[in-house]
N, C-alpha and C positions, 0 to 999 in steps of 0.2 A: 194276371194271377189273382184268383179270388181269395180274399182274406178269410181265414178260418176263425170263427167266433169262439172265444173261450167260454166254456160252461162254468157258471158260478154255483157253488153249493155251500152249505154250512151245516154244522152239527155240533155235538158235544160229547165230552167225557162226563157222563152223569154219575155222581157218586152218592153213597149213603154209608152210614156206619151201622153194623149189625149190633146185636145185643152185647157182644163182647168188645165192641169198639173197633173191630176189624173193618177196614175200608173195602167196600164192594163197588164195582162199576157195572153199568148196564150195557149189554150187548144185544144185538138183534140178528136173527137168522132170516136170510132172504131166499125163499125157495127157488126163485127163478135162476139165481146164480149158485145156489147151494153153498152159501158162504156165511161166515160170521163177521160182523163189522160193527163199527160204532154208528149210532143213529145219526143220520144226516139226510139232506135232501136239497133239491134245487131251489134257488131263490125265485120268488115270484117277481113280475115286472116292478121295478122301482123299489123293491123291498130291501131294507137294510140287512146286511149279513147277520147281525146279532139277533134281530127279530126273526129271521128265517131259522136260525139255529134253535131258538127256543120253541118256535112253532113246530119244526120238524121233529124235535125230541118228543113233544107232546103227542103229535100225530102218530108217530111210529111206536111209542112205548106206553102212552097213557100217563106219563110222568110229568108233573108240573115241576120245573126246575128253575133255579135262580142262577144266572151267569155270574162267574167270579173272575176268572183270569183267561186272557187269550192264550191259546196253545199254538204250537207250530202248525202253520198251514201246510197243505200238501198239494203237489201238482203231479198229474199223470195224464197219459193219453188214453182215451176211451177206445173200446174196440172199433168204433166207427171212425177213428182218427182225430176226433175233436180233443183239444187240450181241456183239462178240467182243473179248476182251483177250488179247494175245499178249505174253508176257515173253520177253526174249532175253538170252543171255549170250555173250560172246566165249569161244571154246573152242579150245584148242590140240590139234591132232590128234596123238595118240601112236601110233595104229596105223591107217593108212588102207587101205581095201580097194582093190585094183586090178582086182577081178573084176566080175561083173555086179551089178545091183541086188539087194539081199537079197530072198529069197523072201517075207518077211513084208511087204515094201513093194511087191511087184509089182503089186498092184491100184491103187496110188496113184502110184508113181514108175516111170518107164521109162528115165530117164537121169540120171546124176550126172556133173558136170564140175567141174574145178578151174580157176579163172581168176584172173589178176592183178586188183587192186582196180578199176582204171578200166574194164577190160573187163567185169568182173562187174557194175558199176553199169549199164553199157549193156545187159547181157543180162537183167537183172531186169525183170519185167513190171510190177510195182507200185511206185508212188512211195513208199509207206510202207516197203517193203523197202529201197529206195535210201536212205531216211533212216536206217534202222538201220545199214546198211553204212557210211554217212558217219560215224555215231557211232563205229563201230569204227575207222575210218581216222584219226579225230582223237585216239585214245588213244596215250599213250606206250607203247613196247614193254614188255609185262609179262614180268618175268623169273621170278617165282615167286608162288604163292598160298599163304597160310596160313589156317587156320581157328582162331578163338578163341571158345570157348564157356564158358558159366557152368554149374556143376554142376546136376544135376537136383534135384528136390524131395527133402528129407531130414527131413521132420517139423519139429518145433518145437525150437529151441535151448533154450527155457525148460523143456520137459518131458523133455529127454534127460538121464538121470542121470549119464552119464559125462563125460569130457573132450570138449569140442566137436570137437576134431580127429578123434575116433573116431566121430562121429555118421554113421550110414550112410544111404544112399538108402532112401526108403520105396517102397512099391509103385508109386506114380506116377513116382517118380524112376527106378526100374529100367526102366519102359516108355519114359521119355524117353531113357535111355541107349541102348536098342536102336534107337529111331528116329534118334537122332543118328548112330549108327554107320553106318547105311545111307546117310545123307546125306554125312557127312564122308569116307567111303570113296571117293566120286566124285572127290575132289581128288587121290587117289593119294598120300597122305602118306608121306614117307620116315621121319618120326619122330613119336611120340606122346608128348606131355609133359603133366604134370599138376602142379597145386599139391599140397601134401602132405596136406591133410585127406582122410580116408577117402572121403567122398562125392565128391570130385573124382576120385580114382583110380578109384572104381567107375564114374563116368560115362564114363571113357575105356576101361574094360576091354573092352566089346563091340567097339569099333572096333579096339583092339589085336589082339584075337583074329581079327577079320575080315581084317585086312591082314597078319597074322603078324608083328607087332612087339611089343615089350615097352613097358609104360608107364614112362617116365622121370620120376621125381619131382623137381621143382625148386621149392624154397621161394621163389624169386624171384616166383612167381605167387600166393603166399599173401597174404591180406588183412593189413593192418597189425596187428601185435600191440600190446597196450597199451604206450604209450610210444614206439612207432615213428612216424616222420614219414610221414603218408600221401603227401605229395608225393614224398618220396624213394623210397617203395615203388613208386609209379606210374612214376617215372622209370626205376627198375631194370627193371620189367616191360617197359616200352616199349623199353628198350635191348636186352633179350634178344630180343624179337621182331625188332628191327632187325638184330641180329647174324644171326639165322636167315635172314632175307630176304637180307641181303648175301652170305651164303654160298651162296645158291641152294637152301636146304633147305626143301622143302615139308613143313611140320609142322602137326599138329593139337594145339591147346593148350587145356587146361581151367584156368580161373582162377576168381576169385570176384568178386561184384558190386562190392565196394569198390575193386577194382583195374582191372577192365575199362574202365569209363567214363573215368576219368582217364588211363589209358594210351592209349586211342584218341584222346582230346583232344590228347595230346602228339604222337602219331604223325601225326594229321591237321592239326595246328596250327590247330584250330578249337575255341576254348575255349567257344563257345556251342552247339556241336553236341549233339544228344541221343543219347547212346550208352547209355541205360538198357537193360539186358539182363535179360530174364526168366530165371528158373531153367529150365534145359533149352534155352535159346535161345543164339544166337551170331551170328558174323559171318564172312563170306568176305572176306579181306583180300588185296588185290592190290598187288604191289610192282614198281616199276621200280628195280632195284638195291636200295638201302636206303631208297627213298622210297615212302611209301604213296600209291597213286594211285586206290584204290577200296576202299570199305567197304560191303558189301552185307549187310543184316541177313537172317539165315536164319529 
């Protein structure tokens, strides 16, 4: 029996506020299907779903949007029998096109519209899209997103001859840093912060260069030194993230494994949650004021 490959796609509920403060979302009309749907599209080979979501939104609508919170994913069977999985994020429009449909989407989309939530729900053709939109409507207003990552691979602590704080990224870690830069840049960070070890600063260097910012070293994100209380260290890191969120500062932060998990437990108030983070991995953190309302593992 031949295995059927699942088709992967990604998209977004793209929103903006009109002059009266009413939330509007972006829908697209596809002439080939004569339907109204949320903007989405297939992943390119090896493409991260979040990157695909932002790219497809831009290609289909001409809107540059910043991802905020992961929304419910949907699964369905395509007319040709292939299963399809679509991941969605809520996205804030930061530059909306008022012109025609982008040229690259002309074969698939012939109309883009912005509608208030209730009207958009009525306009959508498919029930699963309505479910995604309802998931968006149930969210508290997101004021800012932060990204929190763990440094990339840096060889072995046991075989490094110098002080551990000077241990650099290895070849795999440098590749991870480049991949992270492309992903984290999608959130449009205002600041780039790092724990003080060299491998952490190196992890954030490609991002800082890409967004034309400097890497700010902050030892509050360092793992506990011998004799330091791990709980106090996690509390301090969580407090700094909360301060950034409360100030409305979109920041990208690199920390260490012994800090990230306990800090996220404190922020989420979920002591049993699994926030284990692989080297070169991280989280998209969504805040409403100083309250964490979403943690999406990248």
